[in-house]
N, C-alpha and C positions, 0 to 999 in steps of 0.2 A: 044497118047491121053489117053492112059490108065492111065498115071500118072496124067494127068489133070483131069481125071474123078474119080481119087481115093478120097474117103472121109472117114473120121474116122467113125467107127461103132457106136460110142457114143459121146455124147456131153461132153466137159470138165466140170469139177466140178464147175468152177466159173461161167459157163454159165448154169449149170444144178443145180438148188437149191436142188432138192430132193437127188441127188447123194452126194452133199457136206454135207448135214445134216446126211446122213447115215454114211459117213466116220467119221465125228466128233463124232457120237454116239459110233462107234466102238472103236475109240481111247480112249474115256472116260471110257468105260467099261473095256478096257484092263488096264488102269492106276489104276482104282479102284480095280480090281482083284489083280493086282501086289502089291498094298499097303496093301490089306488085307492079302495076302500071307506073306509079310514081318512082319506084326504085329503078325500073328500066329506063325511064326518062332521065334520071340523075346519072346513071351509068353512061348513057349515051352522051349526055352533056360533058361528063368528065373525060370520056374517050375523045370527044371532038377537041376539047381544050388541050388535052395531052398531045393529040396529033398535031395541032396547030403549033404548040410549043416545040415539038420535035422537028417541025419543018424549018424553024429558025436555027441558024448556026449557033453553037454553044458559046457563051461569053467566057473568055479565059478568066481564070481565078486570079485575083490580084494578091500578090504576096503581102503577107501581114507585116506591118512595120513594127520592128522591135523598139522599145523605148530607148531614147538616146543614152549612150554611155557617158558618164562623166569622166573627164580626164583626171587621172590620178597624179597628184603632185607629190613626188617623193623627195624628201630632203636629201641634199648631196652628202655623201659620206665625207668624213674628215679627210683632208688631204687632197680632195678633188677640186681642182681649180678650173677657171675658165679656159686655161691653156689646154688642160686635158680634154675638155669638151671639144675645143677646136681641133685637136688632134684626131678625135674620133670622127668628127664631122668631115674632115678633110682626108679621110682614108681613101686609098686608091680605089677607083671604081671598078666594079666587076670582079672583085676579089683577086686582082692581079698580084703576082708575086712582087714584093718590094725589091727583090734582087734585080728585076728588069728595069727599075727606075733609076736613071742617072741624076742624082741630086745636083751635081755640078751644072748640068744643062739647065735645070730649072732655076738655080740660083743666078746663073749668068743672065737670065732674061729679066730678073727683078731690078727695079730702080734702086740705087744705092741707099736712099732714105728708108727703104723697107727692110734693110738687112739688120739694123740695130734692134727694132722691135722683135724681129724673128729670133735673133740670138738671145735677147733678154728673156723672151718667153721660153726658149729652150733651156736656159740656165735656171729659170724658176721651176721648170718641170723636172730637170735633172741637175741638182746642185753639184753633184760629183763631177760634172764636166768642166767646172771652173778650173781645176788643176790641169786639165788637158788644154784648154783654150788659152790660158794666160801665157805659157811659153811661146805660143804661136803669134802673139801680138808683137809687132815690131817695137823696138825701143823708141819712145817718144823723144823728140828733139828738145833742147832747152827752151827754144822759142815756143813750142807747143805747150810745154808744161807751165811756163810763166804766164802765157796768155790765158790758160785755163784758170790759174790762180787769180789773176787780175779780174777775169769775168765773174768768178764766184765771189770775190771780195766786194766787187761793185754791187752785185745783187744784194749782198748782206747790208751794205751801207744804205742802199736805196730802200730797203725794207723798213727803215726807221719810221715810226708813225708820227713824225713831226718834221716841219719844214726846215728847222734849224740844224739838221744833222750836218756834220762836216762834209765838205765836198772834196772831190779828188783834186789833187794838184800834181803837176809834172815835176817830179824830183829828178835831180841829176846825180847819177852815181857811176863810178867807174866799174864797179862789180868785178874788179880784178883784171880787166882786159886792157887797162891803160888808156881808155878813152871814154868820154862821157856818152851816155846813151839814155834816151827817154824810154823808160820802162813802164810808164803809166802807173807807177807806184805812188800812193798818196803821201803827201808830206805829213809829218807828225802834227796832229791838230791839237789845239788847246781843249781843255775840258769843257763840256757842254752840259747844260741842264736839260731835264726831261720834260720841261714845259708843263709841270704839274701832273703828269700822268704817272700812274703807279708803275713801279719797276716790274712787277709780276705781269702786267698787261704787255709792256714792251717786250719782255723776254718771250712771252707766248707768241708774239708776232715774229720775233727774230729766230726762234728755235729751229724751224725748218731750214732756214738759210744758213744758220750756224752748222747744222748737220751736213748740208751740202758742201760747205767750205772745208770742214774737217775731212769729209770723204775725198774731196779733190786732193787735199794735202797728203793723206795717207796712201792714195792711189799712185801718186807720182814719186813719193819719197824713196821707195825701193830702187828706182832707176838712177838716183843721184846720191845714194848713200855711200859713205866711206867706212861704215862700221864693218867689222869682221863678221862673217856668217856664224851665228851661234850654233853650237852642236846640239843643244837642247833649248828650244825656244819656249818660254813660258808666257811672256808678256805679249808676244806678237803672234799673229796667225801664221799657219804653215804656208799659206799662199804668199804672204809678204816675204817670209824667209826664203822661199823657193825663188822668188823674183830677185831678191837681193843676191842670192848665190849665183843665179844665172847671169846677172849683169855686173858681177863683181869686177872691179878694176877697169870697167868700161867708161867710167865717168872721170874726166880730168878734174883735178882739184879746183881749177877755175870755174868749171861748170857746176861743181858741187857748191862752191861758195855762192855763185850767182843764184842758184835755186834757194839755198837756205836764207840768203839775205832777202830775196824777194818775199819769201814766206814770212820771215820774221817781221819785215817792214809792214806787211799787210796786217798782221796781228796788232802791232803797235799803233797803227793808224786808225784802228776801229775806236768808236766811242766807248765809254767806260763799261757799260753793261755787256756789250758784245766782247769787248776785250777781256773782261774777267772770265767769261765762259770759254773763250778760246785759249787763254793762258792755262786754265785748269785742264783742258782736254789735250792740248798740243805741246805745252812746254816740257813736260817730262820726256817725251820722245824727242823734241827738238833740241833740248840740251845735250842729249846723248849723241845726236847727229853732229852738233857743233864740236863736241869733244872728239868724235871720230875724224872729222875733217882736220882738226888741229893736229891730232896724232899722225894723220897721213902726211901732212905737210912737214911735220917734224922728222918723220922717217925719211922723206925724200931729201930734205936739206941737210939734216945733221947726221944721218946714218948712211945714206946712200950717196952723198956728195952731189945731189942734184941742186939746181938753182932755178929761181924764178926772176923775171925781170924786175928791176927796181920800181918802175912805174906800176906794175901789177901789184907788188907788195904794198906800195904806198896807198894804192886804191883800197886794198883790203883793210889797211889800218884806219883809213878815214871812215869807211863804212862801219867798222866795228866800234869806233868811237861814237858815231851818231847813234847806233843802236844801244850802246852802253849808257848813254846819257838821256835817252828818251824816257818819258814818264809812263810808267806802267801802273795799273791798278794793283796788280799783284805780280810778284816775281821780278821786280826791278833789278834785283841783284844777279839774276841769271846771266843776262848779257854782259853785265859788268865783269862777272867772273870769267866768262868766255873771252872777253877782250884781254883781260890780264893774263890769262893762260896763254893766249896766242903771243902776246908780247914777250912773255917769259921764254917761249920756245924759239920763235923765229924773229922777234923784234929787232935783234941785232942786225938783220939784213938792211934795215933802214935807220940804224943807230938809235933804237929805242930799247928801254928796259922798263921793268915794272915800276920802279921808283920814279923813272922819268915820266911815265904815263900818269902816275898819281900826282906828281907835282904840277903837271899841266892842267889837270882837271880837279 
């Protein structure tokens, strides 16, 4: 009966509200205390980590790299040449005043071969300086001019694209000085064939050298011209007219004849294709120069009472006869007309007349 009489000493919580509330309050307090403990431990850990990081020296911040910039390529403006760029690049350093720079000192230290490119670049950048520089150039000698013509003519002949091109010969001419002289002028060659190549192809190969020869002729002609200076020049450039005026009457008739004869002989000696191009470009001017020379000799002999040596005049006559009878692709009558005009004016000096010349040839 003892078992039947046993009873619990207290009432279960679900039947004892006061006991249940006490238990719940205890559990909540324990949970709150535990959470606070965890929070304090986390704060302590964070503080220790922060203190440890502060003990180390701070790492300097690295500058951020900007993306690489692409170089902008701007097209050059019209009229801007490489010379202009060189002028900008070679500007005086440090912004010094150009007035303090003695150009003569700098030019004196340059080698002679560097002066030509420098002056050429200057003229390309400032074309108006041509009229200033030309009068400062000394008058070339006859030897210098004829050597330049011979060199240019040889380059033209060597440019022919076939091996059968005519070769240079040593011609003997008095050139009005009364004695024979080797001038390296080619003898008049016979006609040659083109070896089956098209004329247009050959001309395309020769055209740069033809231009160089024409440029050499026109550059030296004003120094040996007998033409009067025109008051209003339409066919010639103002630079050529200025040179002709500057060197007027400085060329002796014998020098003028030698230059014109050398030039004409070089044209006649060229093969057919080059000869035709040169006749077309140079003979209009050349015929005027020959007329000017004949008029000059006529004035000296027939109007001013001057005289030339018999041997000199005979040399002129022989050279004119050779050029008059040479074979030309075009303009064969030009030199024949010049020869006849000379004979009619001063041929009496050696006992020749126009009719006499026609009978002989």
